[in-house]
C-alpha positions as MATLAB code, in Angstrom:
seq = 'MTIFLILAPYGVYTALMFMTSATTAVFAGSTICLATIAIDLMRGRSVKVLAAGSAILFAGIGLFLLLSPTLSALGVKLSVDIGIFAISLGSMLARRPFTLQYAIESVPAETAAMPGFLTANYIITAAWTLAALLMMAANIVLLYFPGLPVWSGLAVAFAARNSAIYFTKWYPEYRQIKYGAPDGALPDAQ';
ca = [
      73.645  112.320   99.782;
      76.659  110.147  100.591;
      74.731  107.911  102.997;
      71.944  107.606  100.420;
      74.364  106.395   97.743;
      76.023  103.983  100.156;
      72.708  102.478  101.303;
      70.811  102.591   97.970;
      71.842   99.078   96.843;
      70.698   97.579  100.144;
      67.423   99.510  100.153;
      66.562   98.390   96.621;
      67.617   94.806   97.382;
      65.463   94.740  100.529;
      62.420   96.232   98.796;
      62.722   93.847   95.853;
      62.978   90.845   98.184;
      59.315   91.529   99.037;
      58.165   92.128   95.458;
      60.119   89.754   93.235;
      62.533   86.838   93.309;
      65.683   86.808   95.410;
      67.714   86.417   92.215;
      66.286   89.622   90.764;
      66.799   91.428   94.084;
      70.476   90.529   94.436;
      71.291   91.284   90.792;
      69.540   94.655   91.171;
      71.626   95.305   94.296;
      74.790   94.414   92.392;
      73.803   96.678   89.493;
      73.219   99.620   91.818;
      76.576   98.982   93.524;
      78.212   99.139   90.103;
      76.318  102.368   89.381;
      77.612  103.934   92.623;
      81.133  102.888   91.641;
      80.626  104.545   88.246;
      79.377  107.731   89.937;
      82.455  107.792   92.171;
      84.768  107.286   89.197;
      83.034  110.040   87.190;
      83.552  112.378   90.153;
      87.239  111.465   90.322;
      86.890  109.464   93.523;
      88.263  106.069   94.433;
      86.479  102.748   94.122;
      85.150  101.964   97.580;
      85.762   98.617   99.260;
      82.167   98.472  100.476;
      80.676   99.159   97.037;
      82.999   96.771   95.188;
      82.670   94.074   97.837;
      78.889   94.403   97.874;
      78.697   94.243   94.066;
      80.699   91.010   94.145;
      78.646   89.678   97.066;
      75.284   90.360   95.410;
      76.452   89.006   92.035;
      77.938   85.899   93.664;
      74.713   85.126   95.503;
      72.777   85.773   92.280;
      74.964   83.361   90.316;
      74.591   80.747   93.043;
      70.805   81.148   92.868;
      70.868   80.745   89.080;
      72.931   77.547   89.310;
      71.265   76.089   92.393;
      68.018   77.799   93.396;
      67.794   75.964   96.715;
      68.498   78.913   98.991;
      65.402   80.292  100.736;
      64.670   84.010  100.967;
      65.828   83.938  104.575;
      68.993   82.126  103.485;
      69.653   84.863  100.931;
      69.156   87.575  103.572;
      71.489   85.763  105.951;
      74.082   85.361  103.173;
      73.962   89.091  102.417;
      74.281   89.959  106.118;
      77.233   87.580  106.525;
      78.889   89.122  103.467;
      78.424   92.683  104.699;
      79.720   91.680  108.125;
      82.782   90.072  106.489;
      83.455   93.154  104.339;
      83.141   95.477  107.320;
      85.171   93.372  109.748;
      87.690   92.499  107.030;
      88.281   96.178  106.299;
      89.160   96.753  109.949;
      91.396   93.688  110.101;
      93.166   94.944  106.959;
      93.689   98.237  108.833;
      91.588  100.193  106.319;
      88.137  100.636  107.888;
      85.687  101.014  105.014;
      84.419  104.382  106.304;
      87.927  105.808  105.905;
      87.635  105.976  102.108;
      84.443  108.047  102.349;
      85.867  110.218  105.128;
      89.158  111.024  103.390;
      87.263  112.253  100.347;
      85.060  114.555  102.399;
      87.612  116.462  104.514;
      90.789  118.498  103.865;
      94.063  116.524  103.746;
      95.295  118.181  106.973;
      92.246  116.870  108.786;
      92.680  113.351  107.441;
      96.255  113.392  108.784;
      95.103  114.091  112.357;
      95.800  111.228  114.816;
      92.189  110.830  115.956;
      90.842  110.667  112.417;
      91.748  107.019  111.867;
      90.499  106.071  115.333;
      87.167  107.757  114.656;
      86.814  105.756  111.445;
      87.578  102.504  113.248;
      84.856  103.310  115.772;
      82.301  104.226  113.093;
      83.138  101.099  111.079;
      82.809   99.037  114.261;
      79.292  100.441  114.713;
      78.382   99.267  111.195;
      80.001   95.884  111.876;
      77.899   95.528  115.014;
      74.767   96.465  113.047;
      75.549   93.739  110.490;
      76.138   91.262  113.314;
      72.759   92.101  114.858;
      71.025   91.659  111.495;
      72.781   88.292  111.077;
      71.689   87.223  114.546;
      68.070   88.209  113.833;
      68.066   86.141  110.637;
      69.637   83.166  112.409;
      66.940   83.344  115.097;
      64.257   83.436  112.380;
      65.906   80.479  110.669;
      65.840   78.339  113.808;
      62.471   79.602  115.052;
      60.369   79.826  111.891;
      57.207   80.497  113.902;
      58.408   83.980  114.781;
      56.841   86.778  112.763;
      58.911   88.060  109.830;
      58.494   91.624  111.055;
      60.638   90.834  114.113;
      63.693   90.372  111.874;
      62.769   93.503  109.949;
      62.456   95.448  113.198;
      65.941   94.382  114.298;
      67.398   95.226  110.874;
      65.648   98.610  110.851;
      66.823   99.439  114.380;
      70.402   98.265  113.750;
      70.746  100.125  110.451;
      69.180  103.330  111.737;
      71.302  103.222  114.887;
      74.442  102.906  112.744;
      73.296  105.826  110.562;
      72.593  107.963  113.635;
      75.948  107.032  115.179;
      77.748  107.867  111.915;
      76.221  111.337  111.996;
      76.574  111.864  115.758;
      80.081  110.580  116.467;
      82.068  113.130  114.420;
      80.150  115.950  116.129;
      80.808  114.355  119.523;
      84.555  114.094  118.813;
      84.631  117.681  117.611;
      83.068  118.880  120.863;
      85.033  116.547  123.151;
      88.465  116.965  121.583;
      88.106  120.478  120.236;
      88.767  119.496  116.656;
      88.452  122.415  114.248;
      85.372  122.721  112.037;
      85.474  120.203  109.223;
      87.963  118.036  111.120;
      85.799  114.983  110.818;
      83.596  113.976  107.917;
      80.056  115.230  107.847;
      77.874  112.186  107.239;
      75.210  113.566  104.992;
];
């Protein structure tokens, strides 16, 4: 459920990019980010950097499109990918990998205090940062080689995102086996 809520804004944005205008797609993405923030607040959880940053990113791109609708659909996709990359990398540079907020809320406090817990979150956030970088690269290639089929960029995005999801689920289990962490020591990516 957690992964679904995290990825819902991006899934809706991506689907709407094929069915409606880029402006509608990014504002819908921003609205869903705000809804996920509201859900977290109603459950007594913190506002997540990824959700808040993405809401601002989507809304900012939407406002830009309203004021100057010169950005192509591919330009919008590249802008979103750059923004997600910046949020992800920025969270690591600020020494608060964005996955840490989700992880802390899903494990006991003793587990979150374990030395390897922060390292694991850096590694998982790095996987998502790499996925965003690959999606950016695919869009840049499509921008400079417009003759390439659109599905090639979608294939890279699909593979990068799904690899990051798989890694997010696999890595805590791997650490638990390798380092003998007790059950529940690392977050269970649902």
